[in-house]
Every structure is written in C-alpha cells, then in structure tokens.
C-alpha positions in Angstrom: -8.8 -1.1 14.2 -6.3 1.9 12.2 -7.8 3.8 9.1 -5.4 4.7 6.6 -6.4 6.8 3.4 -5.3 5.3 0.1 -5.0 7.3 -3.2 -4.6 6.2 -6.7 -3.0 9.7 -8.1 -2.4 8.0 -11.7 -6.0 8.4 -12.1 -5.7 12.3 -12.1 -3.7 14.3 -9.1 -0.8 16.5 -8.9 1.2 17.2 -6.4 -0.5 20.2 -4.6 -4.0 17.6 -4.4 -1.8 15.0 -2.8 -0.7 17.5 -0.3 -4.3 19.0 0.4 -5.4 15.1 0.9 -2.6 14.2 2.9 -3.1 17.3 5.0 -6.5 16.7 5.9 -5.5 12.9 6.4 -3.3 14.1 9.4 -5.6 16.7 10.8 -8.6 14.5 10.8 -7.1 12.0 12.9 -6.3 9.0 10.4 -3.3 7.2 11.0 -1.7 7.1 7.4 -1.8 8.5 4.0 -1.0 6.0 1.3 -0.8 6.0 -2.3 -0.3 3.7 -5.3 2.5 3.4 -7.4 1.3 3.6 -11.1 2.7 5.6 -14.4 -0.9 5.3 -16.4 -4.6 6.0 -15.6 -6.8 2.9 -15.7 -10.2 2.5 -17.4 -11.5 5.6 -19.1 -10.0 8.2 -16.6 -7.9 10.7 -18.9 -5.2 10.7 -16.0 -4.7 14.6 -16.5 -2.5 16.3 -15.7 -0.5 12.9 -15.9 1.5 10.8 -13.2 3.6 11.5 -10.2 6.6 9.8 -9.1 5.5 7.8 -5.5 8.7 8.2 -3.7 9.3 12.0 -5.3 5.5 12.4 -3.7 6.4 11.0 -0.1 9.6 12.8 0.0 7.7 15.7 -0.1 5.1 15.0 2.3 7.5 13.9 4.5 8.2 17.5 5.0 5.2 18.8 5.0 3.4 16.4 7.8 4.6 15.2 10.7 2.4 12.6 12.4 0.8 10.3 9.8 2.4 7.4 8.3 3.2 7.3 4.4 3.5 4.6 2.4 2.9 2.9 -1.1 0.7 -0.1 -1.9 2.5 -0.8 -3.5 6.0 0.0 -5.1 6.3 -2.2 -8.1 9.5 -4.6 -8.4 9.7 -3.6 -12.3 10.1 -0.1 -12.0 13.3 0.3 -10.1 16.6 -1.6 -9.3 16.8 -3.0 -5.7 20.0 -0.9 -5.0 18.7 2.6 -5.6 15.3 1.8 -4.3 16.8 0.9 -1.1 18.6 4.6 -1.0 15.5 6.1 -2.0 13.6 4.5 0.6 15.9 5.2 3.6 16.3 8.6 2.5 12.8 9.5 2.6 12.3 7.4 5.7 14.9 9.6 7.5 13.3 12.8 5.9 10.3 11.7 7.8 11.5 11.4 10.8 10.5 7.3 10.7 7.4 7.3 9.3 7.8 5.3 6.1 6.0 2.0 5.3 7.4 0.3 2.0 4.7 -1.9 0.0 6.0 -3.7 -2.6 4.7 -6.5 -5.5 5.6 -7.6 -8.4 4.1 -5.0 -10.5 1.2 -6.1 -12.8 -0.2 -3.4 -14.9 1.4 -4.0 -18.6 0.3 -0.9 -20.1 2.1 1.2 -18.0 5.3 -0.4 -18.8 5.0 -0.4 -22.5 3.7 3.3 -22.2 6.9 4.3 -20.7 9.4 1.6 -21.8 9.8 -0.4 -18.9 10.6 -4.2 -19.3 7.6 -6.5 -18.5 8.8 -9.8 -18.0 6.6 -13.0 -17.8 4.9 -13.5 -14.5 7.2 -16.1 -13.2 10.4 -13.9 -13.9 8.2 -11.0 -12.3 8.2 -12.9 -9.0 11.9 -14.4 -9.4 12.9 -10.9 -9.5 10.8 -9.4 -6.6 12.1 -12.2 -4.4 15.5 -11.4 -5.1 14.9 -7.4 -4.8 13.4 -8.2 -1.3 16.5 -10.1 -0.4 18.3 -7.2 -1.4 16.6 -4.1 0.0 16.1 -5.9 3.4 19.3 -7.1 3.3 21.0 -3.4 2.6 18.8 -2.0 5.3 19.8 -4.4 7.9 23.5 -4.9 7.2 25.2 -3.3 10.2 27.1 -0.1 9.8 30.7 -0.8 8.5 29.9 -4.1 7.0 29.6 -4.6 3.4 26.4 -6.6 1.6 26.9 -8.9 -1.4 24.5 -10.9 -3.1 24.9 -13.4 -6.2 21.3 -13.9 -7.5 20.1 -15.1 -10.9 19.1 -11.3 -12.1 21.2 -9.2 -9.3 24.7 -8.9 -8.0 25.8 -6.7 -5.5 29.6 -6.9 -4.7 30.9 -5.3 -1.4 28.2 -2.6 -1.2 28.5 -0.3 1.9 24.9 -0.6 2.2 24.1 2.8 3.2 22.1 5.1 3.9 20.6 3.3 6.8 16.8 4.3 7.6 15.5 5.9 10.3 13.5 2.9 11.5 16.0 0.2 12.6 16.4 -2.6 11.5 14.4 -1.4 8.7 10.6 0.4 7.6 7.7 -1.8 7.9 7.7 -4.2 5.0 4.2 -4.5 3.5 3.4 -7.4 1.0 0.1 -8.5 -0.3 -1.8 -10.6 -3.0 -4.3 -13.7 -3.2 -1.4 -16.1 -4.2 -1.1 -19.4 -3.1 2.3 -20.4 -3.1 5.0 -18.1 -3.4 3.3 -15.1 -2.0 2.2 -16.7 1.7 6.1 -17.9 1.5 7.4 -14.7 1.0 5.3 -13.1 3.4 6.2 -15.2 6.3 9.9 -14.2 5.1 9.9 -10.7 4.9 6.7 -9.0 5.6 5.6 -7.2 8.7 2.1 -6.6 7.4 0.4 -8.7 4.9 -2.3 -6.9 3.0 -5.3 -8.4 0.8 -6.9 -5.6 -1.4 -10.6 -5.6 -3.2 -11.3 -8.7 -2.3 -14.2 -10.7 -1.1 -14.3 -11.5 2.9 -13.9 -15.3 2.3 -11.2 -14.7 0.0 -9.6 -12.3 2.5 -10.0 -15.1 5.4 -8.7 -17.8 3.3 -5.3 -15.5 2.2 -4.7 -14.6 5.6 -5.2 -18.4 6.7 -2.7 -18.9 4.1 0.0 -16.7 5.3 -0.6 -17.9 8.9 0.3 -21.5 8.0 3.2 -20.6 6.0 4.3 -18.4 8.9 3.9 -21.7 11.2 5.9 -24.0 8.6 8.9 -21.3 8.6 9.0 -21.4 12.3 8.0 -17.7 12.9 5.0 -16.9 15.2 2.1 -16.1 13.0 1.0 -13.2 15.5 4.2 -11.5 15.0 2.6 -10.4 11.2 0.1 -8.2 10.9 -3.0 -8.5 8.6 -4.5 -5.4 6.5 -7.6 -5.4 3.9 -8.1 -2.5 1.5 -11.2 -1.5 -0.2 -12.9 1.4 -1.9 -15.0 3.6 0.4 -18.2 5.1 -0.2 -19.9 6.9 2.9 -23.0 9.2 2.7 -25.4 10.6 5.6 -28.4 9.3 3.2 -28.8 7.4 0.0 -28.8 10.1 -2.2 -25.3 11.2 -0.7 -24.2 7.6 -1.1 -25.3 7.5 -4.6 -23.5 10.7 -5.5 -20.3 9.2 -4.7 -20.8 6.2 -5.7 -21.3 7.8 -9.4 -18.2 9.7 -8.8 -16.2 6.4 -8.9 -18.1 4.7 -11.7 -19.9 2.4 -9.5 -23.3 1.7 -8.2 -23.9 1.2 -4.5 -25.2 -2.1 -4.7 -22.4 -3.0 -7.3 -20.1 -2.2 -4.0 -21.9 -3.4 -1.6 -22.2 -7.1 -3.4 -18.1 -6.7 -3.4 -17.7 -6.3 0.4 -16.8 -2.6 0.2 -17.7 -0.2 3.2 -20.6 1.6 1.3 -23.6 3.3 3.0 -24.4 5.3 6.0 -21.5 5.7 8.5 -23.2 3.0 10.6 -22.8 0.5 7.5 -19.4 1.6 6.6 -18.2 0.8 9.9 -20.1 -2.8 10.4 -18.5 -3.7 7.2 -15.3 -2.9 8.5 -16.0 -4.7 11.8 -16.4 -7.6 9.7 -12.9 -7.6 8.5 -11.7 -7.3 11.9 -13.5 -10.0 13.1 -11.4 -11.7 10.1 -7.9 -10.9 11.6 -7.6 -7.1 9.8 -5.8 -4.6 12.2 -5.5 -2.1 9.5 -8.3 -0.7 7.0 -6.9 1.3 3.7 -9.7 3.1 2.6 -9.4 3.8 -1.0 -10.8 7.5 -1.9 -11.2 7.7 -5.4 -12.5 11.5 -5.4 -9.8 14.0 -4.5 -12.0 17.0 -4.3 -14.5 15.5 -1.7 -13.1 17.1 1.1 -16.4 16.0 3.0 -16.1 12.6 2.9 -12.8 12.5 4.5 -14.8 14.6 7.2 -17.5 12.2 7.4 -15.3 9.2 7.7 -13.3 10.7 10.6 -16.2 12.0 12.6 -18.5 9.2 12.5 -16.9 5.8 11.3 -13.6 6.1 13.0 -15.1 6.5 16.2 -17.2 3.3 16.0 -14.2 1.4 14.8 
C-alpha cells in the first residue's frame, strides 16, 4: 500500500506552508504529495490568506523536492483550456524529472466558478467537455515528435498542433480519474485512466465503484489488472483518545462521525486496520487527506506508526 499526503490549500494555506508539508512528506518517507485544485474555501473556513494555483504550486515543489510524486486530486476541466493545460502539465513534469501525476475531473464547486468568473455549464456539458479534454490532453502528449495533432470536437478544435512540449514521462504522466458515476465515469476510466480513485465514500460504495470500472475495462477489451485503484479519506490519528479528539476537532468533525463514514481515525493500529480493509477491496494507494497543515506531529505519527503496518 502506498501512502500519499493529500492537502486542501483552498481552506487556508500559502505556498510556504505547502512547501513545509511537502518537504515533511518527502523526508518522512511518504510516496507522494497531492493537492486539490480549488479557488475558494468550503464551509465556514475563511480561507486566508487566499487560494493558490495548483500548477504554479506544483511547479515550485518540482524544484524544491527530489523524490516524492506530485499531483492533483483533481484538476477541474472547467478551469483551463486543454491545449495550454497539456503544456503546463508537461512542463512541470519536466521540471520534476518525471514525478507528476495528473488527476483530472469535470469540476463541481459552483461557488468558486461564480466567485472568479469561470463559466459553469450544466453537468452534461461539463462531462462532454471533460471527455473532449481528455482526448486532447492525452493526444497531445502521445503524438510522436515531428507529427501534428488535430481534433475536431463540439467544444474544442485543434488544427495541426505541433503537440509540444513532451512530458518527461513517456508516453504521458499517469492519468488519475475518479468519481462514483455509474455510466460515463467507468467508461472514461477504462479508456484513459492509469489509476481510478474513489474519494470520501464508504467501503461498500468503493467496492461497487471499483467493480464498475473493472467491468468497463473488460467490456472495452482492456485487462482490468492494468489499472490501479486508490481511495482518499480524511485521516485523524492519535496516540490516545484525547489526541484523536483534538485532531478531529481541528477538522470540524467528531471521531464517532468520522468512524461512521469509514475514515481512518483512531490509534495507529485502528488507522492501519481501516486502510487494510480498503486494501482488501483492491486499493493499492491511499490518499490521506490532512486538513490541519500546522500539525507536523500528525505526519510524524502516521509515518512512524501507521506506514510500517500497511
């Protein structure tokens, strides 16, 4: 099981904070540092000092880390045009020496779109645009050097693109898709994904979503074992009940509420046991969502006492 640290900077984190957490992630032996791609805080959080751009952040971290994988859960297709997005991700992959993973989704948080003047079409149109963007971004990366790439879609048209630059990873960085959709999501995952992620869902829901993707792979003539499976959950680990309660309070939730949702919460043994149940369901990677980025001791506890057990 690979353990990755997953952050939500829109809730309140500047670049210096993210660099500190990413550095700790690397030094403590975690596999990767991931961040969300959002422009507005959720819930009651003030979000100070304000949002940071996901790909600007990852470009900086690409130069200031050396080992960990870096990526997004997930970049929203509504935020950027597919051609420039392919260029940005390829460049950051080069800057990192081939350590980028590309999490990609439709976009869903309407308030951040209206707050910053980003169009927010209907769900159907967002999915249609997302599917075209997947074809374009991966097509640009996979086009051989010296060949041109063209695309004639409903929403996007590219003519004779030189399809440059190329990412360091060939033919492309790993693509991570996710979601609990029952029809289009599994089909797109079977076609484009190197990894399929289920975030913040119960164990039965996760098992069902993994099964739909495996079935879609089989229907598409793809070996289901060629796609990786992962889950993302809010983590709250403590040496005793008091420490667990304190860390849960920092997330705005109660330990019993988190346990009921299937989150890895409790002592290191309890957290490892929860992760193990998702591993038995087929997850090979766990994204541990850490919300209190000032709590360095939390990361150290996870690395010292959970990581060896999973």
